All heavy atoms as an XYZ file, in Angstrom:
990
protein
N      -7.481     74.091     19.521
C      -6.310     74.540     20.297
C      -6.101     76.016     20.035
O      -5.904     76.418     18.908
C      -5.081     73.707     19.899
C      -3.887     73.960     20.713
S      -3.580     73.128     22.325
C      -4.554     71.678     22.363
N      -6.163     76.791     21.082
C      -6.073     78.242     20.909
C      -4.628     78.756     20.767
O      -4.355     79.756     20.134
C      -6.748     78.933     22.082
O      -6.068     78.605     23.287
N      -3.660     78.008     21.397
C      -2.294     78.496     21.337
C      -1.583     78.053     20.061
O      -1.821     76.972     19.520
C      -1.535     77.946     22.524
C      -0.242     78.666     22.817
C       0.416     78.193     24.110
O      -0.267     77.697     24.956
O       1.647     78.380     24.190
N      -0.765     78.934     19.545
C      -0.088     78.665     18.271
C       1.239     77.944     18.557
O       1.919     78.199     19.571
C       0.236     80.023     17.605
C       0.829     79.857     16.247
C       1.167     81.245     15.604
O       0.516     82.230     15.958
O       2.065     81.242     14.797
N       1.588     77.033     17.664
C       2.816     76.259     17.780
C       3.989     77.145     17.518
O       3.950     77.998     16.635
C       2.783     75.048     16.812
N       5.058     76.947     18.281
C       6.266     77.765     18.109
C       7.428     76.778     18.005
O       7.340     75.583     18.414
C       6.501     78.659     19.287
C       5.443     79.704     19.407
C       5.713     80.616     20.596
C       4.767     81.784     20.547
N       3.743     81.809     21.568
N       8.590     77.240     17.495
C       9.758     76.420     17.346
C      10.566     76.452     18.645
O      10.833     77.528     19.199
C      10.648     76.895     16.197
C      10.123     76.489     14.869
C       9.396     77.311     14.014
C      10.227     75.288     14.187
N       9.060     76.612     12.847
C       9.568     75.303     12.945
C      10.814     74.049     14.547
C       9.488     74.290     12.088
C      10.736     72.988     13.679
C      10.066     73.091     12.430
N      10.927     75.266     19.112
C      11.779     75.117     20.277
C      13.044     74.320     19.869
O      13.038     73.580     18.872
C      11.084     74.347     21.392
C       9.921     75.158     22.000
C       8.653     75.111     21.383
C      10.107     75.922     23.132
C       7.596     75.821     21.927
C       9.065     76.661     23.626
C       7.796     76.605     23.056
O       6.750     77.331     23.577
N      14.096     74.433     20.655
C      15.348     73.710     20.300
C      15.606     72.698     21.462
O      15.505     73.061     22.652
C      16.543     74.694     20.228
C      17.804     73.926     19.835
C      16.261     75.796     19.211
N      15.980     71.478     21.111
C      16.390     70.447     22.086
C      17.781     70.040     21.845
O      18.206     69.950     20.706
C      15.493     69.180     21.986
C      14.683     69.000     23.209
C      14.663     69.105     20.794
N      18.504     69.806     22.895
C      19.871     69.393     22.840
C      19.865     67.833     22.822
O      19.133     67.225     23.561
C      20.633     69.889     24.043
C      22.110     69.802     23.893
N      22.804     68.763     24.471
C      22.995     70.567     23.257
C      24.095     68.907     24.155
N      24.223     69.994     23.428
N      20.763     67.259     21.984
C      20.842     65.825     21.922
C      22.304     65.394     22.126
O      23.225     66.147     22.065
C      20.396     65.312     20.506
O      21.315     65.738     19.530
C      18.978     65.768     20.173
N      22.461     64.067     22.334
C      23.838     63.568     22.348
C      24.419     63.772     20.946
O      23.681     63.730     19.935
C      23.837     62.085     22.692
C      23.427     61.784     24.096
C      22.453     60.813     24.378
C      24.058     62.375     25.201
C      22.059     60.524     25.651
C      23.687     62.119     26.492
C      22.676     61.183     26.697
O      22.270     60.915     27.999
N      25.713     63.946     20.846
C      26.355     64.143     19.585
C      26.118     62.959     18.625
O      26.300     61.778     19.087
C      27.853     64.334     19.780
O      28.495     64.614     18.589
N      25.672     63.226     17.435
C      25.400     62.164     16.475
C      24.064     61.520     16.590
O      23.689     60.681     15.803
N      23.232     61.959     17.532
C      21.888     61.362     17.745
C      20.784     62.226     17.157
O      19.621     61.894     17.365
C      21.634     61.198     19.251
C      22.181     59.883     19.842
C      23.517     59.733     20.013
C      21.311     58.866     20.218
C      24.064     58.558     20.535
C      21.846     57.678     20.737
C      23.198     57.546     20.903
O      23.696     56.382     21.443
N      21.122     63.264     16.449
C      20.111     64.248     15.975
C      19.017     63.504     15.115
O      17.805     63.698     15.404
C      20.705     65.362     15.149
C      21.779     66.136     15.869
C      23.182     65.571     15.762
O      23.349     64.489     15.137
O      24.092     66.207     16.231
N      19.433     62.755     14.134
C      18.472     62.098     13.250
C      17.683     61.007     13.978
O      16.465     60.828     13.757
C      19.151     61.493     12.050
C      19.719     62.609     11.121
O      19.221     63.712     11.158
N      20.714     62.270     10.339
N      18.337     60.315     14.882
C      17.644     59.263     15.718
C      16.570     59.917     16.571
O      15.469     59.389     16.661
C      18.705     58.510     16.533
C      18.143     57.407     17.361
C      17.711     56.245     16.497
C      17.217     55.093     17.390
N      16.292     54.214     16.702
N      16.920     60.995     17.262
C      15.957     61.697     18.121
C      14.789     62.187     17.262
O      13.612     62.011     17.639
C      16.604     62.881     18.885
C      15.601     63.752     19.529
C      17.578     62.335     19.926
N      15.077     62.766     16.098
C      14.026     63.284     15.262
C      13.089     62.188     14.790
O      11.871     62.360     14.804
C      14.629     64.026     14.049
N      13.679     61.073     14.285
C      12.767     60.008     13.779
C      11.968     59.354     14.936
O      10.784     59.039     14.747
C      13.592     58.953     13.002
O      14.470     58.275     13.870
N      12.614     59.169     16.098
C      11.882     58.587     17.232
C      10.739     59.468     17.645
O       9.638     59.037     17.945
C      12.838     58.344     18.422
O      13.900     57.521     17.992
C      12.162     57.700     19.599
N      10.998     60.813     17.697
C       9.931     61.727     18.086
C       8.780     61.753     17.035
O       7.637     61.778     17.444
C      10.542     63.185     18.209
C       9.528     64.226     18.659
C       8.918     63.856     19.999
C      10.230     65.548     18.785
N       9.175     61.710     15.756
C       8.113     61.610     14.696
C       7.221     60.384     14.871
O       5.987     60.457     14.769
C       8.727     61.686     13.350
C       9.276     63.074     12.993
C      10.145     63.100     11.748
O      10.598     61.988     11.284
O      10.436     64.200     11.232
N       7.848     59.237     15.162
C       7.069     57.974     15.377
C       6.183     58.127     16.640
O       5.039     57.675     16.625
C       8.031     56.851     15.526
C       8.666     56.369     14.235
C       9.630     55.210     14.445
C      10.428     55.023     13.180
N      11.686     54.311     13.459
N       6.734     58.693     17.715
C       6.002     58.865     18.928
C       4.771     59.761     18.702
O       3.654     59.483     19.195
C       6.894     59.454     20.070
O       8.015     58.632     20.212
C       6.102     59.601     21.329
N       4.987     60.861     17.992
C       3.869     61.786     17.672
C       2.781     61.054     16.878
O       1.581     61.197     17.176
C       4.412     62.998     16.910
C       3.251     63.790     16.269
C       5.228     63.901     17.750
N       3.157     60.214     15.955
C       2.220     59.493     15.136
C       1.474     58.444     15.986
O       0.259     58.332     15.940
C       2.947     58.775     14.002
C       1.989     58.205     12.960
C       2.774     57.637     11.790
O       3.702     58.331     11.273
O       2.438     56.545     11.324
N       2.261     57.712     16.821
C       1.617     56.654     17.634
C       0.687     57.237     18.690
O      -0.359     56.592     18.985
C       2.691     55.812     18.340
C       3.528     54.999     17.384
O       3.056     54.738     16.268
N       4.674     54.545     17.728
N       1.007     58.385     19.256
C       0.147     58.987     20.284
C      -0.859     59.940     19.744
O      -1.534     60.615     20.491
C       1.035     59.672     21.332
C       1.887     58.754     22.078
C       2.515     59.485     23.288
N       3.353     58.625     24.064
C       3.852     58.926     25.233
N       3.578     60.096     25.786
N       4.573     58.129     25.883
N      -0.905     60.158     18.406
C      -1.806     61.049     17.750
C      -1.651     62.443     18.256
O      -2.655     63.079     18.661
C      -3.248     60.502     17.882
C      -4.163     61.067     16.821
O      -3.702     61.563     15.784
N      -5.422     61.107     17.098
N      -0.433     62.962     18.274
C      -0.164     64.301     18.803
C       0.168     65.336     17.663
O       0.767     66.372     17.939
C       1.046     64.216     19.764
C       0.887     63.409     21.001
C       2.228     63.254     21.736
C      -0.156     64.022     21.906
N      -0.282     65.009     16.451
C       0.108     65.912     15.319
C      -0.430     67.331     15.485
O       0.132     68.238     14.899
C      -0.440     65.331     14.000
C       0.197     64.029     13.564
C      -0.535     62.849     14.114
O      -1.266     62.888     15.093
N      -0.292     61.677     13.512
N      -1.501     67.517     16.274
C      -2.028     68.874     16.443
C      -1.204     69.709     17.426
O      -1.209     70.921     17.320
C      -3.513     68.810     16.911
C      -3.712     67.982     18.220
O      -2.848     67.061     18.451
O      -4.642     68.237     18.934
N      -0.417     69.069     18.270
C       0.390     69.829     19.195
C       1.893     69.779     18.940
O       2.650     70.706     19.287
C       0.142     69.431     20.699
C      -1.218     69.956     21.155
C       0.287     67.918     20.894
N       2.379     68.676     18.309
C       3.789     68.671     17.846
C       3.683     68.596     16.307
O       3.434     67.553     15.765
C       4.542     67.460     18.450
C       4.549     67.601     20.005
C       5.951     67.404     17.868
C       5.237     66.434     20.692
N       3.950     69.722     15.651
C       3.654     69.847     14.239
C       4.844     69.711     13.323
O       4.666     69.591     12.103
C       2.968     71.201     14.026
C       1.701     71.369     14.764
C       1.124     72.749     14.673
O       1.721     73.645     14.114
N      -0.025     72.922     15.295
N       6.052     69.726     13.856
C       7.256     69.636     12.983
C       8.522     69.300     13.749
O       8.673     69.687     14.913
N       9.376     68.497     13.156
C      10.655     68.144     13.692
C      11.647     68.294     12.621
O      11.477     67.763     11.503
C      10.654     66.688     14.212
C      11.993     66.304     14.807
C       9.531     66.404     15.211
N      12.747     69.080     12.905
C      13.715     69.337     11.830
C      15.158     69.213     12.350
O      15.414     69.625     13.535
C      13.562     70.707     11.289
C      12.666     70.796     10.113
C      12.871     72.108      9.363
C      12.157     71.986      8.036
N      12.263     73.202      7.258
N      16.052     68.733     11.512
C      17.467     68.790     11.749
C      18.009     69.510     10.573
O      18.205     68.934      9.457
C      18.091     67.347     11.823
C      19.602     67.457     12.071
C      17.452     66.530     12.911
N      18.179     70.836     10.653
C      18.648     71.612      9.490
C      19.977     71.196      8.970
O      20.895     70.973      9.734
C      18.681     73.101     10.018
C      17.845     73.049     11.200
C      17.950     71.673     11.829
N      20.039     71.039      7.592
C      21.288     70.584      6.963
C      21.610     71.478      5.830
O      20.740     72.234      5.336
C      21.183     69.134      6.465
O      20.057     69.036      5.581
C      21.019     68.150      7.658
N      22.813     71.362      5.261
C      23.221     72.065      4.064
C      24.038     71.135      3.270
O      24.628     70.202      3.753
C      24.044     73.322      4.416
C      25.322     73.044      5.085
C      26.179     74.266      5.475
O      25.833     75.376      4.935
O      27.143     74.149      6.198
N      24.070     71.337      1.976
C      24.897     70.570      1.068
C      26.208     71.311      0.803
O      26.203     72.456      0.397
C      24.185     70.287     -0.290
C      22.834     69.606     -0.086
C      25.094     69.460     -1.205
C      22.895     68.222      0.482
N      27.343     70.673      1.131
C      28.634     71.301      0.912
C      29.495     70.419      0.007
O      29.286     69.173     -0.020
C      29.386     71.598      2.214
C      28.689     72.632      3.048
C      29.567     70.319      3.027
N      30.433     70.984     -0.686
C      31.350     70.247     -1.562
C      32.649     70.035     -0.786
O      33.241     71.068     -0.355
C      31.573     70.965     -2.864
O      30.334     71.203     -3.480
C      32.441     70.143     -3.804
N      33.049     68.806     -0.618
C      34.315     68.498      0.067
C      35.254     67.942     -0.965
O      34.887     67.095     -1.823
C      34.070     67.503      1.197
C      33.351     68.083      2.391
C      33.251     67.091      3.497
O      33.610     65.913      3.397
O      32.751     67.483      4.595
N      36.534     68.313     -0.845
C      37.564     67.715     -1.694
C      38.331     66.630     -0.860
O      38.836     66.927      0.193
C      38.599     68.791     -2.117
C      37.905     70.037     -2.647
C      39.637     68.244     -3.103
C      37.486     70.011     -4.056
N      38.263     65.436     -1.384
C      38.934     64.334     -0.679
C      40.428     64.316     -0.867
O      40.986     65.147     -1.593
N      41.105     63.343     -0.222
C      42.595     63.310     -0.291
C      43.048     63.053     -1.709
O      44.151     63.472     -2.125
C      43.075     62.175      0.623
C      42.950     62.491      2.083
C      43.376     61.303      2.950
O      44.215     60.518      2.506
O      42.931     61.257      4.119
N      42.211     62.344     -2.509
C      42.598     62.067     -3.893
C      42.214     63.214     -4.824
O      42.374     63.091     -6.032
C      41.933     60.762     -4.343
C      40.416     60.768     -4.171
O      39.857     61.784     -3.793
N      39.800     59.670     -4.485
N      41.776     64.325     -4.299
C      41.472     65.489     -5.098
C      40.070     65.474     -5.766
O      39.709     66.351     -6.519
N      39.261     64.445     -5.482
C      37.938     64.353     -6.033
C      36.952     65.096     -5.144
O      36.857     64.883     -3.927
C      37.513     62.832     -6.176
C      36.087     62.716     -6.698
C      38.513     62.082     -7.039
N      36.108     65.911     -5.790
C      35.115     66.678     -5.104
C      33.812     65.886     -5.019
O      33.415     65.226     -5.925
C      34.821     68.000     -5.795
N      33.208     65.939     -3.848
C      31.899     65.231     -3.681
C      31.027     66.078     -2.795
O      31.486     66.820     -1.892
C      32.051     63.815     -3.128
C      32.616     63.742     -1.718
C      32.656     62.347     -1.230
C      33.124     62.267      0.238
N      33.076     60.947      0.760
N      29.700     66.009     -3.064
C      28.752     66.782     -2.299
C      28.357     65.963     -1.042
O      28.071     64.725     -1.118
C      27.538     67.135     -3.112
C      27.872     68.220     -4.140
C      26.624     68.784     -4.806
O      25.553     68.139     -4.709
O      26.706     69.888     -5.310
N      28.361     66.636      0.136
C      28.036     65.953      1.348
C      26.984     66.814      2.080
O      26.988     68.024      2.022
C      29.297     65.842      2.271
C      29.058     64.814      3.373
C      30.525     65.600      1.524
N      26.051     66.110      2.776
C      25.060     66.827      3.518
C      25.623     66.962      4.986
O      26.066     65.990      5.584
C      23.737     66.031      3.587
C      22.632     66.728      4.246
C      21.290     66.008      4.156
O      21.282     64.756      4.289
O      20.247     66.653      3.943
N      25.630     68.195      5.479
C      26.187     68.486      6.800
C      25.161     69.145      7.640
O      24.440     69.976      7.212
C      27.420     69.373      6.597
C      28.121     69.680      7.905
C      29.310     70.664      7.740
N      30.329     70.050      6.927
C      31.312     70.709      6.309
N      31.317     72.021      6.405
N      32.212     70.063      5.589
N      25.152     68.757      8.913
C      24.193     69.385      9.857
C      24.625     70.811     10.184
O      25.835     71.103     10.416
C      24.112     68.601     11.148
C      23.526     67.236     10.988
C      23.558     66.452     12.317
C      22.984     65.063     12.105
N      23.870     64.141     11.343
N      23.710     71.746     10.124
C      24.001     73.131     10.439
C      24.237     73.323     11.941
O      25.086     74.130     12.330
C      22.854     74.065     10.007
C      22.715     74.318      8.503
C      21.429     75.029      8.236
C      23.903     74.999      7.899
N      23.512     72.602     12.769
C      23.640     72.733     14.207
C      23.781     71.364     14.855
O      22.859     70.791     15.366
C      22.420     73.452     14.777
C      22.142     74.747     14.101
C      21.192     74.881     13.145
C      22.975     75.859     14.363
C      20.935     76.067     12.439
C      22.775     77.073     13.706
C      21.762     77.157     12.746
O      21.591     78.319     12.104
N      25.061     70.803     14.816
C      25.261     69.489     15.443
C      24.865     69.440     16.907
O      25.185     70.377     17.622
C      26.729     69.234     15.232
C      27.150     70.173     14.161
C      26.257     71.346     14.278
N      24.143     68.403     17.294
C      23.725     68.291     18.699
C      22.379     68.949     19.015
O      22.001     68.963     20.128
N      21.666     69.444     17.971
C      20.410     70.132     18.218
C      19.333     69.646     17.262
O      19.597     69.362     16.084
C      20.549     71.644     18.087
C      21.475     72.211     19.164
C      22.838     72.420     18.881
C      21.014     72.510     20.415
C      23.656     72.910     19.820
C      21.866     73.017     21.395
C      23.186     73.203     21.074
O      24.021     73.705     22.043
N      18.115     69.566     17.754
C      16.938     69.264     16.923
C      15.905     70.377     17.156
O      15.760     70.792     18.316
C      16.330     67.883     17.297
C      15.067     67.602     16.585
C      17.357     66.741     17.041
N      15.256     70.834     16.132
C      14.251     71.848     16.249
C      12.866     71.252     16.162
O      12.600     70.456     15.350
C      14.416     72.855     15.045
C      15.747     73.615     15.152
C      16.932     73.028     14.763
C      15.748     74.884     15.599
C      18.119     73.712     14.822
C      16.958     75.596     15.682
C      18.153     75.024     15.297
N      11.999     71.637     17.065
C      10.665     71.067     17.204
C       9.615     72.203     17.189
O       9.696     73.108     18.017
C      10.514     70.258     18.483
C      11.592     69.158     18.507
C       9.133     69.664     18.584
C      11.703     68.464     19.795
N       8.648     72.114     16.258
C       7.545     73.059     16.246
C       6.374     72.437     17.005
O       5.853     71.403     16.617
C       7.097     73.367     14.816
C       6.081     74.486     14.736
C       5.826     74.893     13.322
C       4.943     76.139     13.273
N       4.796     76.653     11.958
N       6.063     73.100     18.146
C       5.024     72.463     19.013
C       4.310     73.514     19.868
O       4.822     74.624     19.986
C       5.646     71.428     19.936
C       6.580     72.019     20.955
S       7.245     70.685     22.009
C       7.597     71.657     23.455
N       3.167     73.129     20.360
C       2.480     73.922     21.360
C       3.025     73.396     22.678
O       2.937     72.221     23.012
C       0.933     73.683     21.281
C       0.211     74.440     22.372
C       0.435     74.088     19.893
N       3.548     74.321     23.467
C       4.191     73.925     24.726
C       3.158     73.613     25.810
O       2.366     74.473     26.164
C       5.119     75.026     25.205
C       5.841     74.695     26.543
C       6.999     73.888     26.496
C       5.371     75.117     27.765
C       7.636     73.533     27.647
C       5.955     74.750     28.908
C       7.158     73.980     28.867
O       7.751     73.621     30.053
N       3.110     72.367     26.285
C       2.280     71.934     27.372
C       3.101     70.996     28.215
O       4.194     70.555     27.822
C       1.005     71.205     26.876
O       1.444     69.999     26.215
C       0.172     72.036     25.920
N       2.597     70.605     29.382
C       3.285     69.606     30.216
C       3.448     68.315     29.468
O       4.455     67.663     29.519
C       2.530     69.387     31.544
C       2.585     70.576     32.472
O       3.515     71.441     32.271
O       1.813     70.637     33.382
N       2.405     67.930     28.674
C       2.428     66.690     27.951
C       3.502     66.706     26.865
O       4.319     65.759     26.686
C       1.044     66.378     27.297
C       1.013     65.053     26.583
C      -0.214     64.832     25.791
O      -0.979     65.761     25.555
O      -0.465     63.626     25.436
N       3.546     67.777     26.046
C       4.549     67.830     24.994
C       5.980     67.909     25.564
O       6.853     67.310     25.013
C       4.312     69.046     24.003
O       4.291     70.243     24.774
C       2.998     68.851     23.227
N       6.160     68.644     26.664
C       7.423     68.726     27.295
C       7.860     67.266     27.739
O       8.993     66.909     27.493
C       7.378     69.645     28.539
C       8.662     69.719     29.273
C       9.672     70.628     29.041
C       9.131     68.912     30.377
N      10.713     70.415     29.905
C      10.424     69.354     30.712
C       8.553     67.813     31.084
C      11.156     68.761     31.757
C       9.275     67.253     32.118
C      10.533     67.722     32.435
N       6.971     66.561     28.368
C       7.261     65.194     28.828
C       7.597     64.275     27.667
O       8.573     63.495     27.736
C       6.051     64.644     29.605
C       6.289     63.274     30.158
C       7.007     63.099     31.373
C       5.822     62.130     29.512
C       7.235     61.872     31.889
C       6.063     60.877     30.007
C       6.791     60.750     31.227
O       7.015     59.507     31.718
N       6.825     64.300     26.583
C       7.062     63.501     25.460
C       8.458     63.685     24.848
O       9.261     62.751     24.659
C       5.991     63.666     24.349
C       6.375     63.057     23.021
C       4.653     63.109     24.850
N       8.774     64.978     24.656
C      10.070     65.309     24.054
C      11.235     64.977     24.957
O      12.219     64.398     24.569
C      10.112     66.838     23.675
C      11.507     67.287     23.197
C       9.090     67.141     22.594
N      11.093     65.326     26.259
C      12.166     65.084     27.208
C      12.490     63.580     27.383
O      13.619     63.251     27.771
C      11.806     65.657     28.561
C      12.181     67.043     28.845
C      13.684     67.330     28.770
N      14.358     67.037     30.029
C      15.388     66.199     30.083
N      15.799     65.517     29.113
N      16.022     66.020     31.228
N      11.552     62.710     27.140
C      11.725     61.322     27.386
C      12.094     60.547     26.099
O      12.054     59.320     26.096
C      10.505     60.709     28.035
C      10.437     61.137     29.490
O      11.248     60.667     30.313
N       9.548     62.033     29.823
N      12.507     61.253     25.064
C      13.007     60.593     23.851
C      14.472     60.189     24.129
O      15.252     61.043     24.617
C      12.910     61.543     22.659
C      11.457     61.884     22.264
C      13.649     60.938     21.438
C      10.608     60.696     21.827
N      14.799     58.992     23.837
C      16.174     58.504     24.103
C      17.167     59.325     23.232
O      16.981     59.494     22.077
C      16.294     57.043     23.735
C      17.636     56.462     24.011
C      17.697     55.010     23.618
N      18.686     54.377     24.423
C      18.626     53.133     24.849
N      17.587     52.397     24.564
N      19.627     52.644     25.518
N      18.200     59.824     23.875
C      19.199     60.646     23.206
C      18.988     62.106     23.382
O      19.867     62.931     23.058
N      17.808     62.544     23.841
C      17.492     63.925     24.086
C      17.954     64.292     25.514
O      17.585     63.628     26.449
C      15.969     64.165     23.922
S      15.479     65.847     24.355
N      18.736     65.407     25.582
C      19.243     65.762     26.912
C      18.468     66.907     27.553
O      18.643     67.258     28.677
C      20.714     66.120     26.875
O      20.877     67.239     25.993
C      21.560     64.966     26.427
N      17.559     67.583     26.721
C      16.772     68.641     27.344
C      16.549     69.796     26.378
O      17.182     69.879     25.322
N      15.626     70.658     26.754
C      15.365     71.836     25.963
C      16.415     72.926     26.169
O      17.057     72.961     27.253
C      13.988     72.438     26.351
C      12.859     71.728     25.835
C      12.230     70.713     26.553
C      12.315     72.049     24.606
C      11.145     69.996     26.032
C      11.225     71.394     24.085
C      10.615     70.332     24.820
N      16.614     73.785     25.172
C      17.512     74.922     25.321
C      16.712     76.014     25.994
O      15.606     76.322     25.556
C      18.063     75.346     23.932
C      18.828     76.659     24.065
C      18.909     74.285     23.357
N      17.235     76.580     27.018
C      16.560     77.627     27.799
C      16.654     77.325     29.273
O      17.210     76.297     29.665
N      16.117     78.250     30.111
C      16.195     77.941     31.524
C      15.425     76.658     31.866
O      14.456     76.335     31.188
C      15.488     79.181     32.192
C      15.022     80.038     31.029
C      15.452     79.446     29.746
N      15.872     75.986     32.905
C      15.307     74.657     33.241
C      13.826     74.659     33.503
O      13.146     73.704     33.223
C      16.056     74.042     34.388
O      15.928     74.883     35.534
N      13.290     75.757     33.992
C      11.876     75.753     34.376
C      10.972     75.803     33.134
O       9.930     75.168     33.084
C      11.571     76.948     35.270
O      11.904     78.170     34.603
N      11.331     76.587     32.107
C      10.497     76.670     30.903
C      11.334     76.946     29.666
O      12.035     77.945     29.628
C       9.419     77.756     31.098
C       8.413     77.779     30.018
C       7.285     78.734     30.232
C       6.239     78.639     29.113
N       5.249     79.656     29.206
N      11.260     76.115     28.652
C      11.964     76.351     27.425
C      11.566     77.665     26.742
O      10.386     78.041     26.845
C      11.634     75.135     26.487
C      11.069     74.117     27.447
C      10.504     74.848     28.619
N      12.494     78.333     26.050
C      12.175     79.539     25.384
C      12.002     79.286     23.899
O      12.880     78.735     23.281
C      13.316     80.568     25.618
C      13.052     81.866     24.890
C      13.539     80.773     27.092
N      10.878     79.706     23.317
C      10.697     79.495     21.900
C      11.560     80.469     21.072
O      11.915     81.561     21.560
C       9.187     79.779     21.632
C       8.814     80.719     22.759
C       9.698     80.344     23.941
N      11.904     80.036     19.874
C      12.665     80.906     18.941
C      11.699     81.998     18.414
O      10.527     81.753     18.245
C      13.186     80.113     17.758
C      14.203     79.026     18.094
C      14.529     78.228     16.807
C      15.485     79.615     18.662
N      12.309     83.190     18.168
C      11.518     84.261     17.515
C      11.451     83.948     16.038
O      12.210     83.100     15.523
C      12.183     85.602     17.666
O      13.444     85.585     17.001
C      12.394     85.938     19.163
N      10.497     84.567     15.346
C      10.341     84.368     13.884
C      11.646     84.695     13.145
O      12.066     83.995     12.264
C       9.148     85.199     13.371
C       7.846     84.599     13.914
C       9.120     85.135     11.852
C       6.608     85.403     13.648
N      12.278     85.794     13.597
C      13.546     86.170     13.003
C      14.601     85.099     13.128
O      15.385     84.832     12.224
N      14.708     84.528     14.316
C      15.710     83.469     14.584
C      15.367     82.236     13.766
O      16.304     81.590     13.192
C      15.698     83.075     16.074
C      16.242     84.127     17.005
C      16.025     83.802     18.437
O      15.008     83.200     18.821
O      16.872     84.246     19.270
N      14.077     81.867     13.632
C      13.669     80.714     12.832
C      14.148     80.889     11.381
O      14.725     79.968     10.765
C      12.173     80.529     12.920
C      11.690     79.503     11.911
C      11.772     80.103     14.376
N      13.930     82.072     10.815
C      14.291     82.301      9.425
C      15.797     82.387      9.265
O      16.344     81.762      8.362
C      13.627     83.640      8.922
C      14.144     84.005      7.571
C      12.111     83.501      8.881
N      16.475     83.110     10.158
C      17.935     83.275     10.089
C      18.638     81.935     10.212
O      19.689     81.722      9.602
C      18.375     84.213     11.148
C      19.866     84.578     11.038
C      20.293     85.407     12.251
C      20.194     86.887     11.943
N      20.717     87.721     13.059
N      18.108     81.051     11.033
C      18.770     79.749     11.294
C      18.384     78.740     10.243
O      18.933     77.615     10.281
C      18.411     79.256     12.696
C      18.909     80.151     13.804
S      18.375     79.609     15.402
C      19.729     78.523     15.823
N      17.556     79.041      9.291
C      17.222     78.141      8.192
C      16.312     77.054      8.591
O      16.218     75.984      7.944
N      15.582     77.198      9.716
C      14.672     76.147     10.142
C      13.354     76.161      9.351
O      12.806     75.154      8.946
C      14.325     76.361     11.652
C      13.315     75.286     12.094
C      15.556     76.366     12.508
N      12.917     77.365      9.070
C      11.699     77.546      8.282
C      11.841     78.751      7.445
O      12.185     79.859      7.966
C      10.501     77.746      9.195
C       9.119     77.609      8.596
C       8.049     77.615      9.712
O       7.882     78.649     10.336
O       7.388     76.598      9.846
N      11.639     78.655      6.151
C      11.862     79.771      5.258
C      10.593     80.640      5.130
O       9.501     80.141      5.403
N      10.774     81.811      4.786
C       9.662     82.719      4.518
C       9.758     83.098      3.064
O      10.814     83.390      2.576
C       9.770     83.969      5.344
C       9.449     83.787      6.797
C       8.854     85.012      7.269
N       7.513     84.777      7.702
C       6.936     85.329      8.698
N       7.604     86.222      9.371
N       5.721     85.063      9.011
N       8.642     83.072      2.352
C       8.674     83.476      0.956
C       7.715     84.633      0.773
O       6.665     84.706      1.437
C       8.254     82.295      0.076
O       6.976     81.856      0.389
N       8.130     85.525     -0.089
C       7.294     86.648     -0.368
C       7.137     86.704     -1.895
O       8.025     86.498     -2.633
C       7.971     87.975      0.081
C       8.130     88.075      1.576
C       8.775     89.384      2.029
O       8.759     90.300      1.216
O       9.259     89.417      3.167
N       5.902     86.994     -2.259
C       5.577     87.108     -3.680
C       5.592     88.589     -4.030
O       4.992     89.409     -3.310
C       4.204     86.558     -4.036
C       4.291     85.086     -4.367
C       2.943     84.598     -4.880
O       2.519     85.027     -5.969
O       2.322     83.755     -4.191
N       6.287     88.908     -5.095
C       6.341     90.309     -5.565
C       5.790     90.337     -6.952
O       6.215     89.576     -7.836
C       7.769     90.835     -5.535
C       7.802     92.242     -6.007
C       8.354     90.688     -4.114
N       4.854     91.165     -7.213
C       4.203     91.283     -8.536
C       4.758     92.529     -9.226
O       4.740     93.608     -8.610
C       2.697     91.307     -8.422
C       2.110     90.060     -7.823
C       1.743     89.980     -6.504
C       1.957     88.913     -8.636
C       1.262     88.841     -5.969
C       1.451     87.741     -8.097
C       1.062     87.718     -6.736
N       5.203     92.361    -10.406
C       5.704     93.480    -11.184
C       4.729     93.750    -12.314
O       4.124     92.878    -12.850
C       7.091     93.169    -11.784
C       8.135     92.985    -10.734
C       8.464     91.684    -10.314
C       8.800     94.040    -10.219
C       9.473     91.506     -9.364
C       9.787     93.877     -9.267
C      10.109     92.622     -8.839
O      11.113     92.459     -7.917
N       4.600     95.046    -12.661
C       3.790     95.379    -13.799
C       4.588     96.276    -14.688
O       5.494     96.987    -14.205
C       2.466     96.098    -13.389
O       2.843     97.267    -12.701
N       4.317     96.182    -15.970
C       5.077     97.005    -16.933
C       4.705     98.498    -16.692
O       3.672     98.829    -16.338
N       5.695     99.285    -16.954
C       5.467    100.705    -16.794
C       6.429    101.515    -17.644
O       7.211    100.928    -18.385
N       6.416    102.733    -17.513
C       7.266    103.647    -18.279
C       8.699    103.534    -17.741
O       8.946    103.463    -16.534
C       6.797    105.081    -18.174
N       9.647    103.552    -18.678
C      11.028    103.473    -18.248
C      11.576    104.894    -18.160
O      11.205    105.774    -18.932
C      11.931    102.738    -19.273
C      11.774    101.237    -19.160
C      12.762    100.504    -20.066
O      12.928    100.931    -21.172
N      13.372     99.476    -19.575
N      12.420    105.122    -17.188
C      12.938    106.484    -16.980
C      14.380    106.557    -17.495
O      15.139    105.669    -17.413
C      12.937    106.832    -15.503
C      13.473    108.237    -15.298
C      11.509    106.713    -15.006
């Protein structure tokens, strides 16, 4: 496959994010589409909530409720597979063709992290 996979965003019914993600992952596995649909994510964060009784507990919260992020090579087949997942209402972008996220948006939104290695060497202090 010559084209590189990019991250796309799909809108889901409220509360269906995890269901859409797991159904899509099963569909990809059953249809052997791992080479064109390479990742499915529902970005979350851990937050501490204080309950009515004053007890703090850590809770996992969705960063973008109603959205699922999919790393895929855009083709008619991948569009069809994703669009026909129950609970998925469509891609984010103009109706004719979904718009992939830029690398900057992917990193900023916490979908995929970038890591950089920095090597330090001892030297003279000033």
